[in-house]
C-alpha positions in Angstrom: -17.8 -12.3 10.1 -17.3 -9.3 12.4 -16.0 -6.1 10.8 -12.4 -5.6 11.8 -11.9 -2.7 14.2 -9.2 0.0 13.7 -7.1 -1.4 16.5 -7.1 -4.8 14.8 -5.6 -3.3 11.7 -2.0 -2.3 11.0 -1.2 -0.1 8.0 1.6 -0.6 5.5 2.9 2.0 3.1 4.7 0.4 0.1 7.8 2.4 -0.7 10.2 -0.3 -1.6 10.2 0.1 -5.4 12.9 1.1 -7.7 11.1 4.2 -9.1 12.0 3.2 -12.7 9.3 5.4 -14.2 10.6 8.4 -12.3 14.2 8.1 -13.3 15.2 5.8 -10.4 14.5 8.3 -7.7 13.0 7.1 -4.4 9.4 8.0 -5.2 8.1 8.1 -1.7 10.5 11.0 -0.9 9.7 13.1 -3.9 8.2 16.3 -2.6 4.6 17.4 -3.2 3.5 20.7 -1.6 6.8 20.7 0.3 6.3 17.3 1.9 7.4 13.8 0.7 4.7 11.8 -1.1 5.0 9.1 1.6 4.3 11.8 4.3 1.0 12.6 2.6 0.1 8.9 2.5 1.1 8.5 6.1 -1.1 11.4 7.2 -4.1 10.0 5.4 -3.6 6.4 6.5 -2.7 6.9 10.2 -6.2 7.9 11.4 -7.7 4.7 9.8 -5.4 2.1 11.5 -3.9 1.2 14.8 -0.3 1.7 13.7 1.7 2.1 10.4 4.8 0.5 8.9 6.7 1.8 5.9 8.3 -0.8 3.6 11.5 0.8 2.2 14.7 -0.6 0.8 16.7 2.6 0.8 16.8 5.8 2.7 15.4 4.0 5.8 16.5 6.8 8.2 14.7 9.4 6.1 11.5 7.4 6.1 11.8 6.7 9.8 11.9 10.5 10.4 8.3 10.6 9.1 7.2 8.9 12.3 6.6 5.3 11.4 8.6 2.1 11.8 10.5 1.1 8.6 11.0 -2.4 7.4 12.9 -3.7 4.3 12.0 -6.6 2.0 12.9 -10.0 3.3 14.4 -10.9 -0.1 17.0 -9.1 -2.1 15.6 -9.4 -5.7 13.3 -6.4 -5.7 10.3 -8.6 -6.2 7.9 -5.7 -6.4 4.9 -4.8 -4.2 4.4 -8.5 -3.1 7.9 -8.5 -1.5 7.0 -5.4 0.5 3.7 -7.0 1.4 5.5 -10.1 2.6 7.7 -8.0 4.8 4.7 -6.1 6.2 2.8 -9.3 6.9 5.8 -10.8 8.6 6.1 -7.8 10.9 2.4 -7.4 11.5 1.2 -7.9 15.0 -2.5 -7.5 14.4 -5.0 -9.8 12.8 -5.3 -7.6 9.7 -3.1 -5.5 7.5 -4.1 -2.6 5.2 -1.7 -1.5 2.4 -1.3 1.5 0.2 1.4 2.7 -2.2 3.7 5.6 -1.4 2.8 7.4 -4.6 -0.9 8.0 -3.9 -1.1 11.1 -1.7 -4.8 11.6 -2.1 -6.0 8.2 -0.9 -9.5 8.1 0.5 -9.9 9.1 4.2 -12.4 6.2 4.5 -10.4 3.6 2.6 -9.8 1.2 5.4 -13.3 1.3 7.0 -14.9 0.6 3.6 -12.5 -2.2 2.9 -13.2 -3.7 6.3 -16.9 -3.7 5.7 -16.4 -5.4 2.3 -14.1 -8.0 3.8 -16.6 -8.9 6.6 -19.6 -8.9 4.2 -17.8 -11.3 1.8 -16.2 -13.4 4.6 -13.0 -13.0 2.6 -9.3 -13.0 3.3 -8.6 -9.9 1.2 -10.6 -6.9 0.1 -9.3 -4.8 -2.8 -10.4 -1.3 -4.0 -11.8 -0.8 -7.4 -13.0 2.2 -9.4 -15.1 1.4 -12.5 -13.4 -1.5 -14.2 -10.0 -0.6 -12.7 -8.7 -2.8 -9.9 -6.3 -1.2 -7.5 -4.6 -4.3 -5.9 -2.1 -2.4 -3.8 -5.0 -0.7 -2.0 -6.1 -3.7 0.0 -7.1 -5.0 3.4 -6.2 -8.6 4.3 -6.0 -11.1 7.1 -2.5 -11.3 8.3 -2.6 -15.1 8.2 -2.4 -15.0 4.4 1.4 -14.7 4.8 2.2 -18.4 4.4 0.3 -18.5 1.1 2.0 -15.4 -0.1 5.4 -16.8 0.7 4.6 -20.0 -1.2 3.5 -18.0 -4.2 6.8 -16.0 -4.1 8.9 -19.1 -3.7 7.2 -20.5 -6.9 8.3 -17.3 -8.8 5.0 -15.5 -8.6 5.2 -11.7 -8.8 1.8 -10.3 -9.8 -0.6 -9.4 -7.0 -3.6 -10.1 -9.3 -2.4 -13.7 -9.8 -1.8 -14.2 -6.1 -5.3 -13.0 -5.3 -6.8 -15.8 -7.5 -5.5 -18.3 -4.9 -7.5 -16.7 -2.1 -11.1 -15.8 -1.2 -11.1 -12.1 -2.1 -13.7 -9.4 -2.7 -13.7 -6.0 -4.4 -14.9 -2.8 -2.8 -16.2 -0.1 -5.1 -14.9 3.5 -4.7 -16.5 4.9 -7.8 -17.5 7.9 -5.7 -13.9 8.7 -4.9 -12.1 7.7 -8.1 -9.8 10.7 -8.1 -8.5 9.7 -4.7 -6.6 6.8 -6.3 -4.5 9.1 -8.6 -0.9 8.0 -8.3 2.2 9.8 -9.2 4.5 7.5 -11.1 6.2 9.9 -13.5 7.6 13.4 -13.5 4.8 14.3 -15.9 2.2 13.3 -13.3 4.0 15.2 -10.6 4.2 18.3 -12.8 0.4 18.1 -13.4 -0.2 18.3 -9.6 2.6 20.7 -8.6 5.0 22.0 -11.3 7.5 23.3 -8.7 8.2 19.8 -7.4 9.9 18.2 -10.3 13.0 16.3 -9.1 16.2 17.5 -10.7 
């Protein structure tokens, strides 16, 4: 299997969650060093892919102002990351889609190329990042033709990405050398640890 090229890969930033662990705020727009978290993710992901989409279910205009096309979930039950992934795959116009969450502003600068190598080497449909024993299922690269299977999984009530992966041929890609890059900011305590002045009021 040939390694996917950058132009064959669309990027997707998952910003459609409810932000429950951060008091219901729109996590992707919480500032870090004066810029929204999603802007940090966009800056790191853009050089690695041909184009980027942002999945967001509120504040669409604000996300669009960051410079990427914005898409909402196709279903209205806030079904979690998989619903955002479904929307991204439905909008994807390339053979592959790479996704990352909006709350991980330090993601590896070589995330997508390494996932692409792993995907090709394993002749797989999905490649997922892992550090140590910790799987990071929302840091993934997949063939865009997995959409039909994902939709079937969601229709059957499935919600966990790990469970969906078991239906597919998938491989892991170790990032033990960049474990800190997968730090995500889910709570105000985690935000305070990185930048005390950026706590949402």
